[in-house]
N, C-alpha and C positions, 0 to 999 in steps of 0.2 A: 504494500500500500504506500503510495507516494505521500509527500509531506502535505499537499493540499487536501487529499482525502482524509488524512489523520486529523488535520485541524478542523475540517468540516464536521467530522464525527465527534470530536471532543466538544466543540462549540454546541453542536446539536444536543448532545446528551446533557451537557452542563445547563443549557437553557431549559430543557424539559424538566429538570429537577426543580425549577422555580415554580412556586405556587401561583405566581402571576400568570404564567402561560396556561396553567391548568384552569384558573378562574376565567381566563379569556375564552377558552373553549366552552366551559360550562355556561358562561353568560349567553353565548350564541345558541347553545343547546336549549337553554331555558326560554329565550326570547322567541326562537323559531318554533318550539313546541307550543308555546302559549298562543302565538298568532295562528298556527295551523289548527289548533284544537278549538279555539273560541270563534274563529271566523269560518263562515260557510263558503266563502269565496276565495279560491286560491290566488287569483290575480290581486285582489286587495291585500291579502296577506303578504304576497311577495313585494308589492309596492311599499308597504309599511316596513318590511324587512330591509328593502333596498335603502330607504332613508337612514336606517340605523347603520347599515354597512358602510354607506358612503361617508357618514360622519365619523364613526368610531374606528374603522379599520385604518384609515390614514393617520388618525390621531394616535392610536395605540402603536402603530408602526414607527411613527416619528418619535414618540416618547421612549419606546424600547430601544430603538436604534441609537438615539443620542445617549441615553444613560448607559447602555451596554458598551459603547465605544469608550466613554470616559472611565467607567468603572473597571474595564479590563486593561487599562493602560499599563499597569505593572506586569501583567502576564504578557502583554504585547512586547514590552521592553525585554523580557526574558527570552521570548521567541526570536527577537531581532538579534540577540547575541549568539544564536545558533546558526549553523550553515544552511539556512532556509531562505528561499527567495522571498523578498518583501511582498511581492504580488500574491504569493501563495498564502502568506500569513493573513493579510487583510481580506483577500477574496474568500478564504476559508471561514473567517469570522462572519463575514457578511452572509455567505451561503448558509452557514449553520443557524444564524438567527432567523433569516428569511424562511428557510424551510420549516423550522419549528413553529413559527407564527402561522404560516400557511396551513400546516397540518392541523394545528389547534383550531383554526377558523373553519376549515373544510369539514373536519370531524364533527364540530359542534352543530353545524347546519345539516350535514349529511345524515347524522344519526337521528336527528329529529324527523327528517323526511322519511327515513326508513320506517320509523315507528308509525308515522301517519302517511304511509305510502300512497302516492298519487299515480296519475297516468304517465305514459311515456312522454307526452308533450310537456307535462308539468316538470318531469325530470330534466328535460332539455332546458327549460327556463331556469330551473334551479342550478343546473350546471353552468349556465352563462353567468349567473350571479356569483357562483364560487370562483369561476375563472377570472372575472373582473375584480373580485375581492382579492384574489391571490396576486394579480398583477399590481393592484394598488399597494399591497403589502410590500412587494419587491421595490416598487417605485419610491415610496416614502421612507423605506428603510435605507436605501442607498442615498437618498437626499439627506437624511439625518446623519449618515456616516460622513458624507461630503462636508456638511456644515461643521460637524464636530472636528474634523481634521483641519479645517480652516481657522478655527478659533480655539486657542489654548484655554481660555477661561470657560469653565463649565457653565456658569450662569448665562454668560453671553451666548454661548453656542446653543444652549437649550432654548433661550428666548428667541433667537433667530429661527431655529427649526420650527418652533410653535407658530411664529409669525408667518412662515411659509405655508404651513398647514392652514392657518386662518385665512390667508389670502386665497388659497385654492378652494377651500370649502365654503367660505362665507362672503368675503369681500368681492371675489370675482363675479358672483351672481349679480350683486348690486351694480358693479361697474358695467357689466354686460348689458343689463337692463337699461341703464342710463344711456349707453351707447346706442341702443336700438331706438330709444325715445328721441334723442337729440337728432339722429340722422334718419328719422322715419320717412322723410321725403325722398330718400335715395335708395337705389336697389342694393339691399344688404345680404342677398342670398349667399353669395360666395364669401363675403366677409364674415358672415355669421358662422359658416362651416369652418373657415380657416381659423378663426379665433377659438372655436371649440376644441380644435386639435391641440391647443396649447394648455389645456387644463384636463388632466387625466380623470379627475373626479367627475366633471361634467360630461366628458366623453363616455365614461362608463355608464352614467345615468341614462344618457340618450340611447346607447346600445341596448340596454335592458328594457327600457320603456317601449322602444320601437318593436322589440321582439314580443312584448306583451300586447302589442297593438293598442297602446294607450298614448298615442302621439298628442292627443288633446291636452295632456298634462304638461306638455312642453311649451304651451302658450301659442301665440299666433305665428311663431316660427316653426311650429311642429311639422307643417306640411313640407317646409324646406328641408328639415332634417330627415324626414321620412323619405323624401325623394333621393337624397344622397346616401345617408347611412343605412337606409333600408335595402339597398342593393348589395349584391355580392362584392362588387368592387369597393363600395363605400365601407363595408364591413372589414375587408382586407386592409384598406387604408387606415381604418380606425385602430385595428389591432397592431398594425405596423407602427403607428404613432405611439401606442402604449408601450410596445417593446423598445422603441427608441428612447422613451422616457426612462427606461432602465439602463440601456446600453450607454448612452451619452454621459449621464452622471457617473456611471461606473468607470468609464474610461478616464474621466477627470479625476475621480477619486484615486485610482491606481497611479496615475501620473503624479498626483499631489503627494501621496505617501512614499513614492519612489525617490523623491528628492527632499523629503522632510527630515529634519534633524530631530530625532527623539531623544 
């Protein structure tokens, strides 16, 4: 087993021993079970669950990513003294944390669905939700790692990471709405689609709502989004954008740690 696999394995099992990761999975198990049990409409349950996922998954990933990077600094310095590639050390820690959070999230939702088993179509909708949640986990974890390596001060790094989450989850929607209102007299179809690609949270929301055929919840731009994101080409572009949100910060992170003096 090479050094990267060993570090991933160690980080994965180390994080799984944390009660926080267990509680994270149990929370989604409880909330999913509650929504599916008390609601007679699967679509409404999934939309409610979607709102929880889009708010909490990026937040938890940001918090876990930031605190894990700062708290494991002594262990990281120990690894840096060994004949191990820097990229293997930091990539292994990132993968270990990301995989553990993804597993906890998917098991929490998946187990609840197994208990209240639905149709094949409902399973595909739930799979899309888990896929988008997993991608958001990977995105905001690497963003948290990148912010943490850029700021030595833990408080400052944590604050910047939370600010990024706040901008993506809350502030972005207000600015986007203001943009649509101010430039209402202009054709905004292409601009709206382009701007959406720059926010992984909003992009995930659109992909899932369109799959549920609830474009009306997207407002008066719903028809525009459905025309683009509802096609196979639009879906591929959307997932490509989400993957790039992982790859580009990861490249910047590896380049940063490769030249950083610890």
